[in-house]
MDTraj code that builds the backbone (N, CA, C; nanometers):
import mdtraj as md
import numpy as np

residues = "MET SER ALA ARG THR LEU PHE ARG THR CYS CYS PHE ALA VAL ALA ALA LEU ALA THR THR ALA VAL ALA GLN ALA ALA SER ALA THR LEU ALA TRP ASP ALA SER ILE GLU PRO GLY ILE ALA GLY TYR ARG VAL GLU TYR GLY THR GLN PRO GLY TYR TYR THR ALA ALA VAL ASP VAL GLY ASN ARG THR THR ALA GLN ILE LEU ASN LEU THR ASN GLY SER PRO TYR TYR PHE VAL VAL ARG ALA TYR ASN THR SER ARG VAL VAL GLY GLU PRO SER VAL GLU ILE SER THR ARG VAL GLY VAL ALA ALA ALA VAL ALA GLY ASP PHE SER GLY ASP TYR MET SER ASP ILE THR VAL PHE ARG PRO SER ASN GLY THR TRP TYR ILE LYS HIS SER ASN GLY ARG THR THR GLY VAL ALA TRP GLY GLU GLN ARG ARG HIS PRO GLY PRO ARG".split()
xyz = np.array([
    [-1.4568, -0.4037, -11.9058],
    [-1.5635, -0.4050, -11.7664],
    [-1.6904, -0.3571, -11.8474],
    [-1.7962, -0.4208, -11.8478],
    [-1.8984, -0.3975, -11.9433],
    [-2.0090, -0.2914, -11.8769],
    [-2.0755, -0.2133, -11.9744],
    [-2.1124, -0.1324, -11.9398],
    [-2.2527, -0.1320, -11.8323],
    [-2.2939, -0.2600, -11.8320],
    [-2.3955, -0.2698, -11.7025],
    [-2.3198, -0.2934, -11.5764],
    [-2.1953, -0.3322, -11.5747],
    [-2.1589, -0.3706, -11.4557],
    [-2.0928, -0.2444, -11.4234],
    [-2.0386, -0.1435, -11.4911],
    [-2.0100, -0.0140, -11.4840],
    [-2.1124, 0.0762, -11.4140],
    [-2.2342, 0.0691, -11.4657],
    [-2.3609, 0.1425, -11.4216],
    [-2.4082, 0.0829, -11.2712],
    [-2.3845, -0.0436, -11.2566],
    [-2.4135, -0.0875, -11.1105],
    [-2.3337, -0.0287, -11.0442],
    [-2.2011, -0.0544, -11.0498],
    [-2.0805, 0.0166, -10.9796],
    [-2.0866, 0.1282, -10.9315],
    [-2.1307, 0.2135, -11.0329],
    [-2.1424, 0.3656, -11.0236],
    [-2.2773, 0.4055, -10.8991],
    [-2.4310, 0.3142, -10.9382],
    [-2.5262, 0.3305, -10.8496],
    [-2.5037, 0.3550, -10.7144],
    [-2.4059, 0.1917, -10.6926],
    [-2.3786, 0.1696, -10.5704],
    [-2.2858, 0.2896, -10.5004],
    [-2.1985, 0.3508, -10.5672],
    [-2.1258, 0.4586, -10.5304],
    [-2.2061, 0.5431, -10.4550],
    [-2.2882, 0.5670, -10.5498],
    [-2.3817, 0.7192, -10.5276],
    [-2.4591, 0.6895, -10.4284],
    [-2.5204, 0.5482, -10.4190],
    [-2.5989, 0.5182, -10.2987],
    [-2.5185, 0.5379, -10.1613],
    [-2.3905, 0.4902, -10.1656],
    [-2.3194, 0.4470, -10.0464],
    [-2.2666, 0.6178, -10.0133],
    [-2.2460, 0.6747, -10.1292],
    [-2.2262, 0.8532, -10.0884],
    [-2.3440, 0.9224, -9.9939],
    [-2.4791, 0.8802, -10.0571],
    [-2.5933, 0.9620, -10.0338],
    [-2.6107, 0.9186, -9.8902],
    [-2.5930, 0.8098, -9.8542],
    [-2.6386, 0.7796, -9.6962],
    [-2.5177, 0.7850, -9.5960],
    [-2.4028, 0.8248, -9.6456],
    [-2.2978, 0.8342, -9.5399],
    [-2.3526, 0.9331, -9.4378],
    [-2.3322, 0.9604, -9.3163],
    [-2.3281, 1.0732, -9.2292],
    [-2.2445, 1.1312, -9.2133],
    [-2.2583, 1.2409, -9.1964],
    [-2.1295, 1.3660, -9.1921],
    [-2.1451, 1.4357, -9.0521],
    [-2.0582, 1.4115, -8.9517],
    [-2.0681, 1.4684, -8.8330],
    [-2.0420, 1.6367, -8.8391],
    [-2.1353, 1.7144, -8.7751],
    [-2.1723, 1.8323, -8.7780],
    [-2.0498, 1.8705, -8.6875],
    [-1.9677, 2.0174, -8.7174],
    [-1.8543, 2.0975, -8.6537],
    [-1.9326, 2.1428, -8.5347],
    [-1.9010, 2.1780, -8.3901],
    [-1.9552, 2.2638, -8.2868],
    [-1.8158, 2.3456, -8.2707],
    [-1.8434, 2.4317, -8.1773],
    [-1.7560, 2.4814, -8.1228],
    [-1.7428, 2.5616, -7.9846],
    [-1.6486, 2.5679, -7.8951],
    [-1.6337, 2.5856, -7.7567],
    [-1.5777, 2.7325, -7.7602],
    [-1.6174, 2.8514, -7.6775],
    [-1.5384, 2.9821, -7.6238],
    [-1.5252, 2.9450, -7.4862],
    [-1.4218, 2.9457, -7.4831],
    [-1.3417, 2.9617, -7.3516],
    [-1.3021, 3.0909, -7.3020],
    [-1.3268, 3.1519, -7.1762],
    [-1.2528, 3.2756, -7.1135],
    [-1.1878, 3.2410, -6.9816],
    [-1.0670, 3.3258, -6.9335],
    [-0.9881, 3.2672, -6.8232],
    [-0.9173, 3.4269, -6.7718],
    [-0.8975, 3.4516, -6.6337],
    [-0.8184, 3.5597, -6.5776],
    [-0.6988, 3.5516, -6.6492],
    [-0.6348, 3.6176, -6.6565],
    [-0.4810, 3.6658, -6.6862],
    [-0.3976, 3.6128, -6.5697],
    [-0.2876, 3.5378, -6.6028],
    [-0.1784, 3.5043, -6.4687],
    [-0.1315, 3.6351, -6.4318],
    [-0.1025, 3.6343, -6.3175],
    [-0.0317, 3.7762, -6.2127],
    [0.1145, 3.7312, -6.2585],
    [0.1640, 3.5821, -6.2953],
    [0.3099, 3.5775, -6.2893],
    [0.3777, 3.6758, -6.3563],
    [0.4754, 3.7466, -6.3416],
    [0.5763, 3.8527, -6.4602],
    [0.6092, 3.7434, -6.5771],
    [0.6370, 3.8126, -6.6914],
    [0.7147, 3.7605, -6.7619],
    [0.6244, 3.6707, -6.8636],
    [0.4537, 3.6462, -6.8235],
    [0.3971, 3.5550, -6.9088],
    [0.3732, 3.6000, -7.0658],
    [0.4010, 3.5251, -7.1726],
    [0.3823, 3.5777, -7.3177],
    [0.3068, 3.5093, -7.3722],
    [0.2224, 3.3999, -7.3443],
    [0.0996, 3.3746, -7.3618],
    [0.0250, 3.2439, -7.3062],
    [-0.0528, 3.1987, -7.3718],
    [-0.1679, 3.0858, -7.3296],
    [-0.1509, 2.9797, -7.4355],
    [-0.1707, 2.8603, -7.3935],
    [-0.1817, 2.7547, -7.4682],
    [-0.3186, 2.6577, -7.4162],
    [-0.3986, 2.6553, -7.5019],
    [-0.5483, 2.5609, -7.4411],
    [-0.5209, 2.4361, -7.5083],
    [-0.5363, 2.3382, -7.3983],
    [-0.5108, 2.2175, -7.4401],
    [-0.6381, 2.1592, -7.4345],
    [-0.6990, 2.0416, -7.5133],
    [-0.7959, 1.9608, -7.5002],
    [-0.8130, 1.8442, -7.5497],
    [-0.9059, 1.7695, -7.5189],
    [-0.9391, 1.6236, -7.5725],
    [-1.0827, 1.5726, -7.5308],
    [-1.1302, 1.4470, -7.5133],
    [-1.2435, 1.3986, -7.5374],
    [-1.2503, 1.3058, -7.4037],
    [-1.1393, 1.2745, -7.3295],
    [-1.1254, 1.2226, -7.2051],
    [-1.0954, 1.3081, -7.0854],
    [-1.1211, 1.3114, -6.9781],
    [-1.0405, 1.3789, -6.8753],
    [-0.9182, 1.3559, -6.8480],
    [-0.8261, 1.4727, -6.8422],
    [-0.6931, 1.4495, -6.7858],
    [-0.6090, 1.4026, -6.9062],
    [-0.6618, 1.3866, -7.0608],
    [-0.6041, 1.3408, -7.1727],
    [-0.5966, 1.3913, -7.2636],
    [-0.5116, 1.4961, -7.3113],
    [-0.5442, 1.6061, -7.4059],
    [-0.4710, 1.5937, -7.5493],
    [-0.5610, 1.5662, -7.6359],
    [-0.4742, 1.5267, -7.7500],
    [-0.4940, 1.6527, -7.8582],
    [-0.5033, 1.7681, -7.8133],
    [-0.4732, 1.8872, -7.9320],
    [-0.4594, 1.9899, -7.8506],
    [-0.4013, 2.1056, -7.9166],
    [-0.3769, 2.2003, -7.7954],
    [-0.3651, 2.3360, -7.9356],
    [-0.3978, 2.4717, -7.8497],
    [-0.3887, 2.5650, -7.9671],
    [-0.3392, 2.6772, -7.8783],
    [-0.2219, 2.7398, -7.9522],
    [-0.1673, 2.8534, -7.8975],
    [-0.2762, 2.9822, -7.9224],
    [-0.3067, 3.0593, -7.7989],
    [-0.3825, 3.1722, -7.8241],
    [-0.3093, 3.3123, -7.8173],
    [-0.1615, 3.3076, -7.8131],
    [-0.1195, 3.4260, -7.7722],
    [-0.1119, 3.4707, -7.6349],
    [-0.1522, 3.6139, -7.6397],
    [-0.1345, 3.6819, -7.4842],
    [-0.3208, 3.7249, -7.4844],
    [-0.3876, 3.6356, -7.5528],
    [-0.5477, 3.6625, -7.5309],
    [-0.5670, 3.5774, -7.3995],
    [-0.6838, 3.6302, -7.3418],
    [-0.7427, 3.5458, -7.2549],
    [-0.8903, 3.4813, -7.2905],
    [-0.9111, 3.4720, -7.4400],
    [-1.0057, 3.3905, -7.4551],
    [-0.9810, 3.3236, -7.5754],
    [-1.0274, 3.2037, -7.6074],
    [-1.0070, 3.1435, -7.7227],
    [-1.1542, 3.0895, -7.7596],
    [-1.1821, 3.0311, -7.8948],
    [-1.2707, 2.9761, -7.9568],
    [-1.2137, 2.8689, -8.0361],
    [-1.2642, 2.7353, -7.9896],
    [-1.2020, 2.6497, -8.0333],
    [-1.3141, 2.5587, -8.1083],
    [-1.2538, 2.5126, -8.2547],
    [-1.3533, 2.4881, -8.3717],
    [-1.3180, 2.3562, -8.4112],
    [-1.4325, 2.3236, -8.4884],
    [-1.4104, 2.1946, -8.5506],
    [-1.4052, 2.0825, -8.4356],
    [-1.5088, 2.1094, -8.3149],
    [-1.5508, 1.9977, -8.2217],
    [-1.6618, 1.9029, -8.2859],
    [-1.6832, 1.7938, -8.2231],
    [-1.7725, 1.6905, -8.2876],
    [-1.9159, 1.7344, -8.2161],
    [-2.0294, 1.7617, -8.2445],
    [-2.1360, 1.7743, -8.1893],
    [-2.1855, 1.6561, -8.0789],
    [-2.2267, 1.6675, -7.9858],
    [-2.2567, 1.5559, -7.8698],
    [-2.1496, 1.5126, -7.7980],
    [-2.0298, 1.5513, -7.8371],
    [-1.9079, 1.5010, -7.7842],
    [-1.8466, 1.5733, -7.6498],
    [-1.8166, 1.4864, -7.5526],
    [-1.7679, 1.5832, -7.4330],
    [-1.6238, 1.6109, -7.4585],
    [-1.5869, 1.7050, -7.4268],
    [-1.4699, 1.7720, -7.4295],
    [-1.4126, 1.8377, -7.2923],
    [-1.2697, 1.8068, -7.2367],
    [-1.2014, 1.8530, -7.1417],
    [-1.0891, 1.9337, -7.1794],
    [-1.0943, 2.0488, -7.0993],
    [-0.9952, 2.1829, -7.1854],
    [-0.9265, 2.2261, -7.0316],
    [-0.7863, 2.2673, -7.0437],
    [-0.7126, 2.3116, -6.9541],
    [-0.6490, 2.4126, -7.0273],
    [-0.6031, 2.5286, -6.9521],
    [-0.5193, 2.6437, -7.0120],
    [-0.3795, 2.6616, -6.9132],
    [-0.2621, 2.6767, -7.0413],
    [-0.1493, 2.6553, -6.9483],
    [-0.0889, 2.8195, -6.9878],
    [-0.0062, 2.8890, -6.9029],
    [0.0419, 2.9765, -6.9394],
    [0.2315, 2.9513, -6.9758],
    [0.2710, 3.0319, -7.0686],
    [0.3992, 3.0059, -7.1091],
    [0.4672, 3.1648, -7.0678],
    [0.5862, 3.1508, -7.0721],
    [0.6611, 3.2724, -7.0422],
    [0.7753, 3.2891, -7.1669],
    [0.8084, 3.4095, -7.1825],
    [0.9363, 3.4259, -7.3008],
    [0.9983, 3.3166, -7.3536],
    [1.0374, 3.2553, -7.2869],
    [1.1305, 3.1421, -7.3141],
    [1.0800, 3.0165, -7.3631],
    [0.9230, 3.0211, -7.3703],
    [0.8340, 2.9106, -7.3818],
    [0.8235, 2.7946, -7.3012],
    [0.8488, 2.8238, -7.1885],
    [0.8537, 2.7391, -7.0662],
    [0.6954, 2.7247, -7.0250],
    [0.6249, 2.6170, -7.0248],
    [0.4883, 2.5979, -7.0012],
    [0.4537, 2.5983, -6.8240],
    [0.3453, 2.6446, -6.7679],
    [0.3371, 2.6490, -6.6661],
    [0.2373, 2.5001, -6.6502],
    [0.1777, 2.5165, -6.5181],
    [0.1111, 2.3947, -6.4745],
    [-0.0365, 2.4322, -6.5186],
    [-0.0980, 2.3091, -6.5428],
    [-0.2071, 2.3563, -6.6002],
    [-0.3353, 2.4286, -6.5218],
    [-0.4312, 2.4875, -6.5818],
    [-0.5559, 2.5251, -6.4986],
    [-0.6080, 2.3968, -6.4389],
    [-0.7521, 2.4672, -6.3735],
    [-0.8366, 2.3558, -6.3358],
    [-0.8872, 2.3179, -6.4592],
    [-0.9266, 2.1654, -6.4723],
    [-0.9999, 2.1225, -6.6005],
    [-1.1465, 2.1667, -6.6025],
    [-1.1992, 2.1999, -6.6934],
    [-1.3151, 2.2068, -6.7129],
    [-1.3996, 2.1251, -6.8514],
    [-1.5189, 2.1141, -6.8240],
    [-1.5714, 2.0203, -6.9311],
    [-1.6921, 2.0694, -6.9915],
    [-1.7195, 2.0357, -7.1022],
    [-1.8684, 2.0323, -7.1552],
    [-1.9041, 1.9643, -7.2601],
    [-2.0250, 1.9342, -7.2833],
    [-2.0654, 1.8292, -7.4235],
    [-2.1371, 1.9491, -7.5213],
    [-2.0731, 1.9556, -7.6359],
    [-2.0861, 2.0540, -7.7385],
    [-2.1944, 2.0394, -7.8374],
    [-2.2716, 2.1253, -7.8532],
    [-2.3376, 2.1167, -7.9538],
    [-2.4979, 2.0532, -7.9027],
    [-2.4932, 2.0615, -7.7679],
    [-2.6020, 2.0238, -7.6865],
    [-2.6718, 2.1452, -7.6234],
    [-2.7993, 2.1407, -7.6494],
    [-2.8683, 2.2328, -7.5271],
    [-2.8570, 2.2272, -7.3789],
    [-2.8326, 2.3349, -7.3419],
    [-2.8566, 2.3218, -7.1639],
    [-2.9965, 2.2672, -7.1287],
    [-2.9771, 2.2153, -7.0120],
    [-3.1285, 2.1790, -6.9611],
    [-3.1813, 2.3110, -6.9203],
    [-3.2941, 2.3060, -6.9250],
    [-3.3920, 2.4175, -6.8540],
    [-3.4995, 2.3787, -6.7277],
    [-3.4555, 2.4270, -6.6286],
    [-3.5504, 2.4140, -6.5416],
    [-3.7075, 2.4390, -6.5782],
    [-3.7636, 2.2925, -6.5120],
    [-3.9401, 2.2985, -6.5698],
    [-3.9561, 2.2999, -6.7141],
    [-3.8576, 2.2268, -6.7912],
    [-3.9028, 2.1745, -6.9208],
    [-3.9464, 2.0528, -6.8931],
    [-4.0484, 2.0183, -6.9397],
    [-4.1407, 1.8898, -6.9616],
    [-4.1414, 1.8287, -7.0683],
    [-4.1475, 1.9369, -7.1631],
    [-4.1953, 1.9123, -7.2919],
    [-4.0496, 1.8986, -7.3821],
    [-3.9469, 1.9184, -7.3330],
    [-3.8142, 1.8882, -7.4339],
    [-3.8037, 2.0221, -7.5255],
    [-3.8517, 2.1126, -7.5141],
    [-3.8761, 2.2472, -7.5722],
    [-3.7424, 2.3712, -7.5388],
    [-3.7090, 2.3269, -7.4400],
    [-3.6084, 2.4168, -7.3842],
    [-3.6568, 2.5451, -7.3200],
    [-3.8033, 2.5641, -7.2835],
    [-3.8723, 2.6370, -7.2373],
    [-3.9365, 2.5889, -7.0996],
    [-3.9520, 2.6893, -6.9837],
    [-4.0122, 2.6306, -6.8727],
    [-4.1482, 2.6554, -6.8728],
    [-4.1817, 2.5414, -6.8172],
    [-4.3459, 2.4849, -6.8460],
    [-4.4056, 2.5256, -6.7092],
    [-4.5086, 2.5789, -6.6675],
    [-4.5844, 2.6054, -6.5630],
    [-4.6622, 2.4733, -6.5214],
    [-4.6190, 2.4769, -6.3792],
    [-4.6809, 2.3240, -6.3178],
    [-4.7471, 2.3794, -6.1947],
    [-4.8643, 2.3216, -6.1514],
    [-4.9493, 2.3387, -6.0303],
    [-5.0005, 2.1997, -5.9733],
    [-4.9683, 2.1976, -5.8673],
    [-5.0408, 2.0768, -5.7793],
    [-5.1562, 2.0560, -5.7132],
    [-5.2467, 2.0007, -5.7651],
    [-5.3768, 1.9807, -5.6922],
    [-5.3682, 1.8779, -5.5604],
    [-5.3343, 1.9117, -5.4484],
    [-5.3917, 1.8098, -5.3514],
    [-5.5091, 1.7051, -5.3433],
    [-5.5870, 1.8265, -5.3600],
    [-5.7640, 1.7361, -5.3455],
    [-5.7306, 1.6248, -5.4284],
    [-5.6871, 1.5627, -5.5449],
    [-5.7079, 1.4803, -5.6452],
    [-5.5777, 1.4179, -5.6734],
    [-5.4394, 1.5025, -5.6017],
    [-5.3092, 1.4229, -5.6095],
    [-5.2419, 1.4404, -5.7486],
    [-5.2892, 1.5530, -5.8188],
    [-5.2582, 1.5561, -5.9577],
    [-5.1886, 1.6883, -5.9993],
    [-5.0294, 1.6695, -6.0533],
    [-4.9874, 1.7845, -6.1064],
    [-5.0207, 1.7992, -6.2749],
    [-5.0529, 1.9217, -6.2674],
    [-5.1306, 2.0127, -6.3958],
    [-4.9862, 2.0916, -6.4537],
    [-4.9746, 2.0606, -6.6071],
    [-4.8470, 2.1132, -6.6380],
    [-4.9274, 2.2033, -6.7835],
    [-4.8891, 2.3153, -6.7818],
    [-4.9198, 2.4292, -6.8718],
    [-4.8155, 2.4174, -6.9576],
    [-4.8125, 2.3498, -7.0810],
    [-4.6530, 2.3559, -7.1830],
    [-4.6326, 2.4981, -7.2324],
    [-4.5322, 2.5155, -7.2700],
    [-4.4761, 2.6843, -7.3408],
    [-4.5898, 2.6904, -7.4649],
    [-4.5814, 2.5752, -7.5304],
    [-4.7075, 2.5686, -7.6237],
    [-4.8578, 2.6035, -7.6450],
    [-4.8778, 2.6201, -7.5309],
    [-5.0409, 2.6252, -7.4599],
    [-5.1057, 2.4975, -7.4245],
    [-5.0679, 2.3707, -7.4759],
    [-5.0940, 2.2458, -7.4351],
    [-5.1170, 2.2563, -7.2728],
    [-5.2207, 2.1743, -7.2147],
    [-5.2366, 2.1234, -7.0865],
    [-5.2413, 1.9822, -7.0343],
    [-5.1497, 1.9285, -7.0075],
    [-5.1902, 1.8126, -6.9302],
    [-5.1567, 1.7584, -6.7970],
    [-5.2617, 1.6463, -6.7506],
    [-5.2509, 1.6322, -6.6040],
    [-5.1677, 1.4835, -6.6030],
    [-5.0985, 1.5030, -6.4468],
    [-5.0281, 1.3658, -6.4339],
    [-5.0402, 1.3243, -6.2860],
    [-5.1334, 1.2291, -6.2448],
    [-5.1502, 1.1998, -6.1326],
    [-5.0339, 1.1067, -6.0699],
    [-4.9596, 1.1557, -5.9807],
    [-4.8464, 1.0810, -5.9423],
    [-4.9001, 0.9480, -5.8449],
    [-4.8282, 0.8574, -5.8359],
    [-4.9087, 0.7569, -5.7279],
    [-4.9780, 0.6684, -5.8158],
    [-4.9966, 0.6704, -5.8997],
    [-5.1006, 0.5537, -5.9800],
    [-5.0194, 0.4415, -6.0070],
    [-5.0437, 0.3494, -5.9836],
    [-4.9898, 0.2034, -5.9910],
    [-4.8755, 0.1837, -6.1130],
    [-4.9434, 0.2158, -6.2306],
    [-4.8324, 0.2302, -6.3595],
    [-4.7009, 0.3090, -6.3274],
    [-4.7438, 0.4574, -6.2660],
    [-4.6263, 0.5211, -6.2443],
    [-4.5469, 0.5295, -6.1369],
    [-4.5712, 0.4189, -6.0394],
    [-4.5005, 0.4118, -5.9111],
    [-4.3536, 0.3784, -5.9356],
    [-4.2486, 0.4179, -5.8724],
    [-4.1179, 0.4346, -5.9071],
    [-4.0635, 0.3099, -5.8065],
    [-4.1094, 0.3049, -5.7029],
    [-4.0427, 0.2040, -5.6097],
    [-4.1234, 0.0701, -5.6707],
    [-4.0801, -0.0359, -5.5439],
    [-4.0932, -0.1428, -5.5507],
    [-4.2411, -0.1656, -5.5056],
    [-4.2989, -0.2600, -5.5504],
    [-4.4744, -0.2799, -5.5338],
    [-4.4465, -0.3757, -5.4376],
])
top = md.Topology()
chain = top.add_chain()
for i, resn in enumerate(residues, 1):
    res = top.add_residue(resn, chain, resSeq=i)
    for name in ("N", "CA", "C"):
        top.add_atom(name, md.element.get_by_symbol(name[0]), res)
traj = md.Trajectory(xyz[None], top)
């Protein structure tokens, strides 16, 4: 292989590595009430990215909390907890819970997307909503204008 071809191959490999996106890892923390059944030895958290279909499990021993690591940011996850006894017989699953990890929760009254509530006032005299954003900026939105009408015309 010529030096020129080797140089081109190395440049291509470096460019490919530089543009490769890496998924960021997220986590979820779960907590539940202890089972009242006698002889419970521990709990197993099962989870996956489809409801009712769990592709991974973590044995957390006799703790009633678990932090599930290395989840993919932005993906939905579905979780159930199963208790097991001293013979390692696993019980029925808990109610399924779900979350989308790595995504901030919505905030009521947030019109600017900064995860902080904004103050709104409606003036019936001119049919305008005024929004004072958390950054101090104020905007007015006149609802019912033809270009903003959500219904059929």
